[in-house]
ZATIFI-159295 format. One record per atom (N, C-alpha, C): residue number from 1; chain; atom name; y, z, x. Coordinates in pm, whole numbers, plus 32768, in hexadecimal, padded with zeros to 4 digits. Each point is the difference from the previous one (the first is absolute). Layout:
# residues N
{rec NUM A CA {Y Z X}}
...
This chain:
# residues 140
{rec 1 A N {7D65 8FAD 0D74}}
{rec 1 A CA {8037 8032 809B}}
{rec 1 A C {7FED 8099 7FC7}}
{rec 2 A N {7FC2 803C 8034}}
{rec 2 A CA {8001 80BC 7FF9}}
{rec 2 A C {8062 803C 8065}}
{rec 3 A N {8056 802A 7FE7}}
{rec 3 A CA {806A 8033 806D}}
{rec 3 A C {7FF0 80AA 800A}}
{rec 4 A N {801A 8035 805E}}
{rec 4 A CA {8020 8093 8029}}
{rec 4 A C {809E 802A 7FEB}}
{rec 5 A N {802B 803B 7FA6}}
{rec 5 A CA {80A2 8032 8020}}
{rec 5 A C {8002 8078 802C}}
{rec 6 A N {8056 800C 8077}}
{rec 6 A CA {8002 806D 8049}}
{rec 6 A C {8077 8022 7FC5}}
{rec 7 A N {807A 7FA3 7FEF}}
{rec 7 A CA {80A4 803D 7FF9}}
{rec 7 A C {8000 8069 7F75}}
{rec 8 A N {806D 8034 801F}}
{rec 8 A CA {8000 804F 7FA3}}
{rec 8 A C {806B 7FBB 7F42}}
{rec 9 A N {7FF5 7F7E 8050}}
{rec 9 A CA {802E 7FE1 7F95}}
{rec 9 A C {7F70 7F73 7FB9}}
{rec 10 A N {7F8A 8049 8025}}
{rec 10 A CA {7F9F 7FAF 7FE2}}
{rec 10 A C {800D 7FB4 7F85}}
{rec 11 A N {8001 8035 7F98}}
{rec 11 A CA {801A 7FB2 7F88}}
{rec 11 A C {8068 7F86 7FF4}}
{rec 12 A N {8065 7FFE 8041}}
{rec 12 A CA {803B 7FA2 8028}}
{rec 12 A C {7FD1 7F9F 803E}}
{rec 13 A N {7FBE 7FFD 805E}}
{rec 13 A CA {7FA7 7FA5 8036}}
{rec 13 A C {7FAC 7FCD 7FDF}}
{rec 14 A N {7FD2 803B 7F89}}
{rec 14 A CA {7F64 7FDB 7FD4}}
{rec 14 A C {8048 7FA2 7F9B}}
{rec 15 A N {8075 8023 7FBB}}
{rec 15 A CA {8038 7F94 7FA4}}
{rec 15 A C {8024 7F6F 8047}}
{rec 16 A N {805A 802F 806C}}
{rec 16 A CA {8032 7F6C 804C}}
{rec 16 A C {7F7A 7FCD 8022}}
{rec 17 A N {7F9E 8026 8047}}
{rec 17 A CA {7FA1 7FA4 803A}}
{rec 17 A C {7FA3 7FB6 7F74}}
{rec 18 A N {7FE4 8038 7FB8}}
{rec 18 A CA {7FF5 7FDA 7F88}}
{rec 18 A C {8040 7F6A 7FC4}}
{rec 19 A N {8085 804B 801A}}
{rec 19 A CA {8074 7F62 7FCD}}
{rec 19 A C {7FE6 7F84 8066}}
{rec 20 A N {8006 803C 808E}}
{rec 20 A CA {7FE3 7F83 8067}}
{rec 20 A C {7F7C 7FD5 7FED}}
{rec 21 A N {7FA1 8034 7FD1}}
{rec 21 A CA {7F83 7FBF 801C}}
{rec 21 A C {8013 7F84 7F70}}
{rec 22 A N {803B 8066 7F93}}
{rec 22 A CA {8010 7F91 7F89}}
{rec 22 A C {8047 7F81 8018}}
{rec 23 A N {806C 800E 806D}}
{rec 23 A CA {804E 7F80 8005}}
{rec 23 A C {7FEE 7FC1 8094}}
{rec 24 A N {7FC3 803E 803D}}
{rec 24 A CA {7F96 7FB0 8060}}
{rec 24 A C {7FCA 7F99 7FDC}}
{rec 25 A N {7FB1 803B 7FC6}}
{rec 25 A CA {7F61 7F9F 7F92}}
{rec 25 A C {805A 7FA2 7FC2}}
{rec 26 A N {805E 7FFA 7FB9}}
{rec 26 A CA {804C 7F8B 7FA5}}
{rec 26 A C {8040 7F9D 8054}}
{rec 27 A N {804F 8037 8089}}
{rec 27 A CA {8086 7FC3 8057}}
{rec 27 A C {7FCB 7FF3 8089}}
{rec 28 A N {7FE5 8038 802F}}
{rec 28 A CA {7FCD 8031 808B}}
{rec 28 A C {7FAB 7F4E 8035}}
{rec 29 A N {801A 7FB3 8062}}
{rec 29 A CA {7FD1 7F7D 801A}}
{rec 29 A C {803D 7FD7 80BF}}
{rec 30 A N {7F9D 7FAC 8028}}
{rec 30 A CA {8021 7FC6 805A}}
{rec 30 A C {8001 804C 8068}}
{rec 31 A N {807E 7FE3 8049}}
{rec 31 A CA {8018 8041 808E}}
{rec 31 A C {8060 8080 7FD7}}
{rec 32 A N {7FED 8070 8037}}
{rec 32 A CA {8022 8049 7FBE}}
{rec 32 A C {8058 8067 8082}}
{rec 33 A N {8085 8005 8002}}
{rec 33 A CA {8059 8065 8055}}
{rec 33 A C {7FFB 8086 7FE3}}
{rec 34 A N {7FD0 8063 805A}}
{rec 34 A CA {7FF2 8098 7FE1}}
{rec 34 A C {8078 801B 803E}}
{rec 35 A N {805D 8019 7FD1}}
{rec 35 A CA {8091 802F 8043}}
{rec 35 A C {8029 8096 8019}}
{rec 36 A N {7FE9 802B 8051}}
{rec 36 A CA {800A 8080 8031}}
{rec 36 A C {7F58 803C 7FF6}}
{rec 37 A N {7FC1 7FC5 8038}}
{rec 37 A CA {7F5F 8009 7FDE}}
{rec 37 A C {7FB9 8088 8025}}
{rec 38 A N {804B 803F 806B}}
{rec 38 A CA {7F9A 8085 8028}}
{rec 38 A C {7F74 7FEB 8017}}
{rec 39 A N {7FB9 8047 7FCA}}
{rec 39 A CA {7F5C 7FDD 800F}}
{rec 39 A C {7FD2 7FAB 7F6E}}
{rec 40 A N {8039 7F97 7FC6}}
{rec 40 A CA {7FF7 7FD3 7FA4}}
{rec 40 A C {7FA9 803C 7F92}}
{rec 41 A N {8035 806D 7F9C}}
{rec 41 A CA {7FB1 8041 7FA7}}
{rec 41 A C {7FEC 7FAE 7F8D}}
{rec 42 A N {8004 7F95 7FED}}
{rec 42 A CA {7FD5 7FAF 7F89}}
{rec 42 A C {7FA6 7F89 8037}}
{rec 43 A N {7FD3 8013 8076}}
{rec 43 A CA {7FC6 7F7F 8035}}
{rec 43 A C {7F6C 7FE0 7FA7}}
{rec 44 A N {7FD0 806A 7FDE}}
{rec 44 A CA {7F96 7FE2 7FB7}}
{rec 44 A C {8020 7FD0 7F5C}}
{rec 45 A N {8049 8041 7FCD}}
{rec 45 A CA {8029 7FE9 7F83}}
{rec 45 A C {8055 7F6D 7FE8}}
{rec 46 A N {800A 7FD2 8083}}
{rec 46 A CA {805D 7F61 7FE0}}
{rec 46 A C {7F81 7FBC 8034}}
{rec 47 A N {7F9E 801E 804C}}
{rec 47 A CA {7F99 7F97 8055}}
{rec 47 A C {7FD9 7F9C 7F7E}}
{rec 48 A N {7FEF 8026 7F96}}
{rec 48 A CA {7FB4 7F8C 7F93}}
{rec 48 A C {8059 7F8F 7FFD}}
{rec 49 A N {8096 802E 8000}}
{rec 49 A CA {805C 7F87 7FC2}}
{rec 49 A C {804A 7FC3 806B}}
{rec 50 A N {7FE2 8014 8082}}
{rec 50 A CA {806B 7FB0 8071}}
{rec 50 A C {7F9F 7FC6 8054}}
{rec 51 A N {803B 7FA6 802D}}
{rec 51 A CA {7FAF 7FC0 8081}}
{rec 51 A C {8006 803C 8090}}
{rec 52 A N {807D 8034 7FFA}}
{rec 52 A CA {800B 8058 8084}}
{rec 52 A C {805C 8063 8004}}
{rec 53 A N {8007 8066 802D}}
{rec 53 A CA {8052 8078 7FEC}}
{rec 53 A C {805E 8019 808B}}
{rec 54 A N {8079 7FDC 8001}}
{rec 54 A CA {8042 8018 8076}}
{rec 54 A C {8062 8068 8011}}
{rec 55 A N {7FB9 8055 8048}}
{rec 55 A CA {805C 809B 8034}}
{rec 55 A C {8076 7FD1 8049}}
{rec 56 A N {8076 8034 7FCF}}
{rec 56 A CA {8085 7FF6 805B}}
{rec 56 A C {802E 8084 7FF6}}
{rec 57 A N {801C 8030 8082}}
{rec 57 A CA {8055 8077 8023}}
{rec 57 A C {8044 8013 807D}}
{rec 58 A N {8050 8067 8010}}
{rec 58 A CA {803B 7FFF 8093}}
{rec 58 A C {7FE3 8032 804E}}
{rec 59 A N {800A 7FE6 8094}}
{rec 59 A CA {7FE0 8038 8070}}
{rec 59 A C {7FDC 80A2 8012}}
{rec 60 A N {806E 803C 7FC5}}
{rec 60 A CA {800A 8077 7FE8}}
{rec 60 A C {7FCF 8047 7FBE}}
{rec 61 A N {7FA7 7FE5 7F97}}
{rec 61 A CA {7FC2 802E 7F8C}}
{rec 61 A C {7FB6 807B 802E}}
{rec 62 A N {8003 8076 7FB6}}
{rec 62 A CA {7FA2 8078 8008}}
{rec 62 A C {7F68 7FDB 7FC3}}
{rec 63 A N {8004 7F99 7FB9}}
{rec 63 A CA {7F66 7FEC 7FED}}
{rec 63 A C {7FA6 7FB2 804A}}
{rec 64 A N {7F55 8003 800B}}
{rec 64 A CA {7FEE 7FA7 8070}}
{rec 64 A C {7FF4 7F9B 7FDF}}
{rec 65 A N {8015 7FA7 8064}}
{rec 65 A CA {802E 7F8D 7FFF}}
{rec 65 A C {7F82 7F7E 8007}}
{rec 66 A N {7F8F 803C 7FFF}}
{rec 66 A CA {7F9A 7FD2 7FF5}}
{rec 66 A C {8007 7F50 7F88}}
{rec 67 A N {803A 8031 7F88}}
{rec 67 A CA {8021 7FC7 7F9A}}
{rec 67 A C {8064 7F86 7FFE}}
{rec 68 A N {8053 800F 806A}}
{rec 68 A CA {8089 7FC8 802B}}
{rec 68 A C {7FD5 7F47 800D}}
{rec 69 A N {8009 7FC1 7FB5}}
{rec 69 A CA {7FE7 7F5B 8041}}
{rec 69 A C {807A 7FC9 8036}}
{rec 70 A N {808A 8037 7FD4}}
{rec 70 A CA {8074 7FB8 8031}}
{rec 70 A C {8037 8074 8013}}
{rec 71 A N {806A 800C 8081}}
{rec 71 A CA {8066 8056 800C}}
{rec 71 A C {8084 7FEA 7FBA}}
{rec 72 A N {8043 8020 7FB0}}
{rec 72 A CA {8081 800D 7FA5}}
{rec 72 A C {801E 804C 7FD5}}
{rec 73 A N {8071 7FE5 7FBE}}
{rec 73 A CA {8031 8081 7FB0}}
{rec 73 A C {8027 7FAA 7F6D}}
{rec 74 A N {7FFC 805E 7FA6}}
{rec 74 A CA {803C 7FC3 7F85}}
{rec 74 A C {8065 7FB3 7FF5}}
{rec 75 A N {8073 7FFA 8081}}
{rec 75 A CA {8086 7FDD 7FFD}}
{rec 75 A C {7FDF 7F73 8028}}
{rec 76 A N {7F93 7FD7 804D}}
{rec 76 A CA {7FC0 7FA2 8055}}
{rec 76 A C {7F7D 7FFC 801A}}
{rec 77 A N {7FDC 7F9C 7F9C}}
{rec 77 A CA {7F64 8006 8008}}
{rec 77 A C {7FE2 7F5F 8054}}
{rec 78 A N {7FAE 8004 805B}}
{rec 78 A CA {800A 7F84 8062}}
{rec 78 A C {7FBD 7F8B 7FDF}}
{rec 79 A N {802B 7FC1 7F83}}
{rec 79 A CA {7F9E 7F8A 7FC1}}
{rec 79 A C {808A 7FBD 7FD8}}
{rec 80 A N {7FB2 7F93 7FD3}}
{rec 80 A CA {8061 7F67 7FD2}}
{rec 80 A C {801F 803B 7F62}}
{rec 81 A N {8066 7FAA 7FCE}}
{rec 81 A CA {8028 8015 7F6D}}
{rec 81 A C {7F8F 7FEB 7FBC}}
{rec 82 A N {7FEA 803E 7F6E}}
{rec 82 A CA {7F9A 7FD1 7FB7}}
{rec 82 A C {7F80 8006 802E}}
{rec 83 A N {7FC7 8047 8063}}
{rec 83 A CA {7F89 8007 802E}}
{rec 83 A C {7F7B 806E 7FBA}}
{rec 84 A N {8044 8046 7F91}}
{rec 84 A CA {7F7E 8042 7FEA}}
{rec 84 A C {800F 7FEF 7F61}}
{rec 85 A N {7FA9 8027 7FBA}}
{rec 85 A CA {7FC1 7FE6 7F79}}
{rec 85 A C {8036 8076 7FA1}}
{rec 86 A N {7FC6 8081 803F}}
{rec 86 A CA {802A 806E 7FC4}}
{rec 86 A C {802B 8077 805F}}
{rec 87 A N {804D 806F 7FE5}}
{rec 87 A CA {802E 804A 8070}}
{rec 87 A C {7FDC 809E 7FBC}}
{rec 88 A N {7FF3 8062 8051}}
{rec 88 A CA {7FFB 809A 7FB6}}
{rec 88 A C {8055 8039 8073}}
{rec 89 A N {8057 8057 7FD5}}
{rec 89 A CA {8056 8073 8044}}
{rec 89 A C {8007 8082 7FC7}}
{rec 90 A N {7FB7 804C 8006}}
{rec 90 A CA {7FC7 8073 7FCE}}
{rec 90 A C {8004 8068 8072}}
{rec 91 A N {808C 807D 7FC0}}
{rec 91 A CA {8014 806A 8046}}
{rec 91 A C {804D 7FBC 8081}}
{rec 92 A N {804C 7FB3 7FF9}}
{rec 92 A CA {8052 7FDA 8070}}
{rec 92 A C {80A6 8019 7FD5}}
{rec 93 A N {801B 7FA9 7F87}}
{rec 93 A CA {8097 7FED 7FD4}}
{rec 93 A C {8047 8065 8027}}
{rec 94 A N {7FD7 808F 7FC6}}
{rec 94 A CA {8018 8070 7FDE}}
{rec 94 A C {803B 802B 809E}}
{rec 95 A N {7FE9 7FD8 8078}}
{rec 95 A CA {800F 8035 807C}}
{rec 95 A C {806A 7FA2 803F}}
{rec 96 A N {8006 7F90 7FC3}}
{rec 96 A CA {8054 7FA5 8042}}
{rec 96 A C {80A3 8015 7FEA}}
{rec 97 A N {8045 7FF0 8061}}
{rec 97 A CA {80B0 8007 7FDE}}
{rec 97 A C {8032 7F8E 7F9A}}
{rec 98 A N {7FB6 7F90 8027}}
{rec 98 A CA {803C 7F87 7FB1}}
{rec 98 A C {7F85 7FBB 7FB4}}
{rec 99 A N {7FD3 803B 7F9F}}
{rec 99 A CA {7F94 7FD2 7FA8}}
{rec 99 A C {802A 7F8E 7FCA}}
{rec 100 A N {8064 7FEA 7FD8}}
{rec 100 A CA {8052 7F56 7FD4}}
{rec 100 A C {7FD4 7FA0 807F}}
{rec 101 A N {8014 8022 804B}}
{rec 101 A CA {7FEC 7F8A 8091}}
{rec 101 A C {7F54 7FF9 7FF8}}
{rec 102 A N {7FB7 804A 8012}}
{rec 102 A CA {7F93 800B 7FD8}}
{rec 102 A C {7FB9 7F94 7FAE}}
{rec 103 A N {803C 801E 7F6A}}
{rec 103 A CA {7FC5 7FB7 7F9C}}
{rec 103 A C {801E 7F6F 803C}}
{rec 104 A N {8067 7FD3 8009}}
{rec 104 A CA {803B 7F78 8062}}
{rec 104 A C {7FAC 7FC8 803B}}
{rec 105 A N {7FB7 8053 8077}}
{rec 105 A CA {7FDD 7FC0 8030}}
{rec 105 A C {7F65 7FF2 7FD2}}
{rec 106 A N {7FC7 8050 7FAE}}
{rec 106 A CA {7F91 7FE8 7FD7}}
{rec 106 A C {7FFA 7F91 7F95}}
{rec 107 A N {8097 7FE2 7FB7}}
{rec 107 A CA {7FF3 7F86 7FC9}}
{rec 107 A C {7FDC 7F86 804A}}
{rec 108 A N {805B 7FF5 808C}}
{rec 108 A CA {7FF6 7F83 805C}}
{rec 108 A C {7F79 7FE6 801A}}
{rec 109 A N {7FBE 8060 7FFE}}
{rec 109 A CA {7F6E 7FF8 8024}}
{rec 109 A C {7F95 7FCF 7FAF}}
{rec 110 A N {8028 8023 7F95}}
{rec 110 A CA {7FA8 7FF0 7F6A}}
{rec 110 A C {8000 7F4D 7FDF}}
{rec 111 A N {7FB2 7FC7 7FCE}}
{rec 111 A CA {7FDC 7F82 7FD5}}
{rec 111 A C {8051 8009 7F5F}}
{rec 112 A N {802B 7FA3 7FE3}}
{rec 112 A CA {802F 8010 7F6C}}
{rec 112 A C {7F82 8002 7F8D}}
{rec 113 A N {802F 8068 7FA9}}
{rec 113 A CA {7F9C 803D 7FDD}}
{rec 113 A C {7FB2 8067 7FFB}}
{rec 114 A N {7FFE 800B 808F}}
{rec 114 A CA {7FC1 8079 8042}}
{rec 114 A C {8012 8091 7FB6}}
{rec 115 A N {7FAC 8043 8016}}
{rec 115 A CA {8013 80A3 7FCB}}
{rec 115 A C {8038 8048 8071}}
{rec 116 A N {803A 8068 7FDE}}
{rec 116 A CA {800D 807A 803D}}
{rec 116 A C {7FDB 8076 7FBB}}
{rec 117 A N {7FCE 805A 8029}}
{rec 117 A CA {7FBC 8089 7FC6}}
{rec 117 A C {8057 806B 805D}}
{rec 118 A N {805B 8051 7FD6}}
{rec 118 A CA {8026 808C 8024}}
{rec 118 A C {7FF0 8086 7FCE}}
{rec 119 A N {7FED 804B 8057}}
{rec 119 A CA {7FC8 8088 7FC2}}
{rec 119 A C {8069 8060 8076}}
{rec 120 A N {804C 804A 7FB7}}
{rec 120 A CA {8037 8063 804A}}
{rec 120 A C {8022 806D 7FDA}}
{rec 121 A N {7FE9 806E 8037}}
{rec 121 A CA {8015 8094 7FDA}}
{rec 121 A C {807C 8036 801D}}
{rec 122 A N {8026 8047 7F9C}}
{rec 122 A CA {8077 8065 8018}}
{rec 122 A C {8002 8083 7FC2}}
{rec 123 A N {805C 8048 804C}}
{rec 123 A CA {8013 8099 7FC5}}
{rec 123 A C {8099 8004 7FEA}}
{rec 124 A N {8004 8094 7FC5}}
{rec 124 A CA {8089 8046 7FD8}}
{rec 124 A C {803D 7F9C 7F8E}}
{rec 125 A N {8063 7FC2 7FF6}}
{rec 125 A CA {8031 7FB0 7F9B}}
{rec 125 A C {7FD3 7FAE 7FCA}}
{rec 126 A N {7FAB 7FA6 806A}}
{rec 126 A CA {7FCE 7F80 7FE5}}
{rec 126 A C {7F72 800E 7FCE}}
{rec 127 A N {7FF8 800B 7F75}}
{rec 127 A CA {7F8F 800E 7FA4}}
{rec 127 A C {7F9C 8075 800E}}
{rec 128 A N {8036 8065 8030}}
{rec 128 A CA {7FC1 8090 8008}}
{rec 128 A C {7F78 7FEC 806C}}
{rec 129 A N {8009 7F93 804D}}
{rec 129 A CA {7F7A 801E 8078}}
{rec 129 A C {7FA2 7FA6 7F9C}}
{rec 130 A N {7FF6 7F96 7FD8}}
{rec 130 A CA {7FCF 7F96 7FA4}}
{rec 130 A C {8021 7F84 8030}}
{rec 131 A N {7F74 7FD1 802F}}
{rec 131 A CA {7FF3 7F6B 8032}}
{rec 131 A C {8047 7FC4 7F99}}
{rec 132 A N {803E 7F73 803B}}
{rec 132 A CA {8046 7F9C 7FA5}}
{rec 132 A C {7FAA 7F7B 8045}}
{rec 133 A N {7FB7 7FA8 7FC0}}
{rec 133 A CA {7FD2 7F89 7FFD}}
{rec 133 A C {8022 7F8F 7FD3}}
{rec 134 A N {800F 7F9A 8034}}
{rec 134 A CA {8048 7F6C 7FBA}}
{rec 134 A C {7FB3 7FAD 8045}}
{rec 135 A N {7FEA 7F9F 7FB1}}
{rec 135 A CA {7FD3 7F55 801B}}
{rec 135 A C {807D 7FA5 8005}}
{rec 136 A N {8012 7FA0 8045}}
{rec 136 A CA {805E 7FAD 8009}}
{rec 136 A C {7FDD 7F79 801F}}
{rec 137 A N {8028 7FB6 7FAC}}
{rec 137 A CA {7FBD 7F72 803F}}
{rec 137 A C {8076 7FC2 8023}}
{rec 138 A N {7FED 7FB5 8081}}
{rec 138 A CA {806B 7FAC 8057}}
{rec 138 A C {802B 7F83 7FA2}}
{rec 139 A N {8084 7FEB 8005}}
{rec 139 A CA {8044 7F8A 7FD9}}
{rec 139 A C {8028 7FAA 805D}}
{rec 140 A N {7FE7 7FFD 8058}}
{rec 140 A CA {8043 7FCD 8085}}
{rec 140 A C {80A8 7FD0 8004}}
């Protein structure tokens, strides 16, 4: 997938997107929760690997709401326990006052053995504006 990078950190985005594409192809599957989905920037990248891409975002988002499938927050995802096979949470955690609370909520909605993909960008003392990417397997 060819992507045009307009950010001043285009190289960081390119490296992060390549890492995500590789990880998605190996680990993303089934029903996917996109927490803080915005406009679902990874929709095309995920399409070959997941059966359904569920966008979750809050009612006051500044993004276009057309990609939202469920209204909710990273702190309160409106589904039953162990509902999703995979989750992504990209460029969200760094904006939250309680990111640990959000990750606990994500763990609640993930099935045992599910994968969580996170990506956050930070500046200043946090990695000098480099992105941090991780893949975490849920242990239930």
